[in-house]
C-alpha positions, 0 to 999 in steps of 0.5 A, a space after each residue: 517464452 523461455 525462462 530466464 533466471 531473475 538477477 537480484 539486487 539488494 538480497 539484505 533488502 529482500 531477506 529483510 523485507 520479506 519477513 520484516 525484523 522488529 527493531 528498536 526505533 529512533 525515538 525512546 523515554 525521553 529522546 527525541 527521534 530525528 531525521 537521518 539516513 535510510 537503512 541500506 537494507 531498504 534501499 533499490 540499490 541501482 549503481 552509482 547515482 549522483 544524483 536525482 534525474 531531472 524527469 524520472 518515469 514511471 510505468 503503470 500497470 493499473 488504473 488511477 482515480 484521483 478519487 481515492 487519494 490518500 488511500 489507495 486502493 492498487 498497486 498503481 495508486 499506491 505509486 502515485 499517492 506515496 510521491 504525492 502525500 505524506 503520513 505523520 511518519 513512514 516505516 520502513 522495510 525493516 520496521 524503523 519509523 522514519 521523518 515524514 511530516 513529523 521530524 522529531 518524536 518523543 515518548 511520554 507516560 511510559 509510552 500512553 502518550 507520543 508527542 510529533 514536531 512537524 518538520 519547520 518547512 512543511 506545507 500544502 502544494 499551494 504554499 499554506 503553511 501544515 498546521 497540527 490541527 491539519 493533521 488531527 482534523 476528522 482523524 483518529 481510530 480504535 484505540 488512539 486519538 489525534 490533539 493538537 496541543 501547539 500549532 507545530 505539535 501533534 500529541 497520539 494519545 494510545 489505549 494500551 502502551 507502545 514502547 516504540 513509534 506508534 505504527 499506525 502514524 504510518 498509515 496511509 488514511 492519516 496522509 494529509 489532503 484538503 480539497 482542490 476546488 478546481 482539481 480531481 486531485 487533493 491538494 497535499 504536501 509531498 515534494 511532488 503535486 499534481 492537477 487535473 491539468 497536468 493529467 490525461 488518459 495516457 500520463 499523470 505528471 508530477 512536479 516539484 518547486 524546482 522543475 522535477 518531473 515525474 512522468 507515471 506513465 500507463 501503457 498506451 496498447 495495454 501490454 506493459 512490455 511496451 513502458 519497459 522498451 520505452 524506456 521508463 525508469 520504474 515498473 512494478 509488475 505480479 506478472 511472472 512473464 513480464 518479470 522474465 522479460 526484464 530480466 532480458 533487458 541489458 540496463 535493468 535490475 529486477 528485485 523482489 519486493 515484500 511479500 505484501 498481499 493475502 487473498 482470502 476466500 470470504 463467505 458467510 458459510 460455517 466452518 472453513 475450507 482448506 484450499 492447496 495448490 492455489 499458488 500454481 493457478 496463478 501468473 502473479 509469484 505466489 506461494 501458500 498463505 502464511 500465518 499472522 493475520 491481522 484480521 483474526 480477531 477484529 471484534 476491538 473494531 466491531 467487525 464481524 460482530 454485529 447479529 441479525 434475525 437471520 444471517 446473509 441471504 444466498 442467491 441459492 447459486 454458488 457465485 463467487 464474486 471478485 474485483 475483475 480487474 484484479 487478474 489474481 483474484 480471477 484466476 484464483 475466483 476461477 479455480 475456486 468455482 471449479 473446486 465447489 462447483 461454483 460459478 466465478 463472476 467478475 465485479 467492477 471495484 465498486 460493484 464488488 464492494 457493494 455485493 460483499 457488503 451486503 453479503 448475499 453470494 456465496 463467496 468473495 475472493 479478497 485482496 487484503 494486504 499483509 501489513 495493516 498499521 491501523 487495522 480498524 480502517 482496513 477493515 471497514 474499508 475492505 471487509 464486510 461488517 456481518 460474521 464472516 468465515 475466513 479463509 486465507 489463500 496465497 500471498 503475492 509480491 510485486 517485483 520491481 524493474 529498475 533501470 539503472 543509474 537514474 535515481 535511488 528507491 526506497 521500499 516502505 514496510 507496506 512493499 511500497 516503493 518511491 524515491 529516496 527522500 532528500 
């Protein structure tokens, strides 16, 4: 297939999101943050759209497991969960806070305390009103605590003062859910809801109280080009070949999203190794990993500080493990195995996590988010607790393939795409 030049829209989006700039937030000392229109630089413009379509279709190239909600493990879950579950606030691609569960906030005590007021209409899918206790129950983390001084007010206390609204409030780990006894999907507060009855092996149907529907479709043959040919309104991909194919379609626009993922080589071996040219060995759009890594100092989280009588035991074989459902991890592990005379071995996501925790293999290729609002939660979920050496390999980013004139999409700080909130 010949290569095609990829037309980009929203150049301001590409520039701003690839290197998000720090900007003043809407909240301030004595000034309430309020709901406002999103920054145009974070919109995927698709032409003159008067309103959302009644039914919108989104193509998925990964599996989705409702048991993971609300914290996603892959791109497909990130897309689906983002439309179903809400956080106290969201952070857009320019690092601006935007209203979500909370629509007003105030700074107190020089930024050591923040007070958020929940929006009046916030409720769960079954109509039960959301309370501040729902937001704070079982939540909190290193460096911050949550309280509920009033029914509709959430108080955030910080170990260190912050002049801007704490970005941790936009972490998916703070998305609000409660168990659903008759569904595999936890009950959320988002505009769209899904249940076991609306979920099949081919698609997930999510509805609103007004009757609007998002249909999340899986590729029936495993080839995502079939989704584009079937006319989905949005599809995200990391495959350059699929991106180039989409560029030939007459009614679609192709947009490069922020660099949102860094692949890291994790090993118990002391010292680091430099690997050059790995960006050429993967099908994803990739670059050499750039700095500013949040995992360089995890001591405040208690990660990598455990001591033992002996280091993690090696099997003796230079086995490099990767998650077999991640093609980029597979390609990188194969290349690393060739360079180190090792063996690349794939595992299911759960088996990979268990093996990483045990630390008995030569090395591991781990996909980490470039942006982690709650560093300690991300480290606990994604990294081993034993002392490890990290070598950043490549950054990757997804491409949004958007059908023109159907809906307006917005991009968050972490590169997540979702429908523009009304």
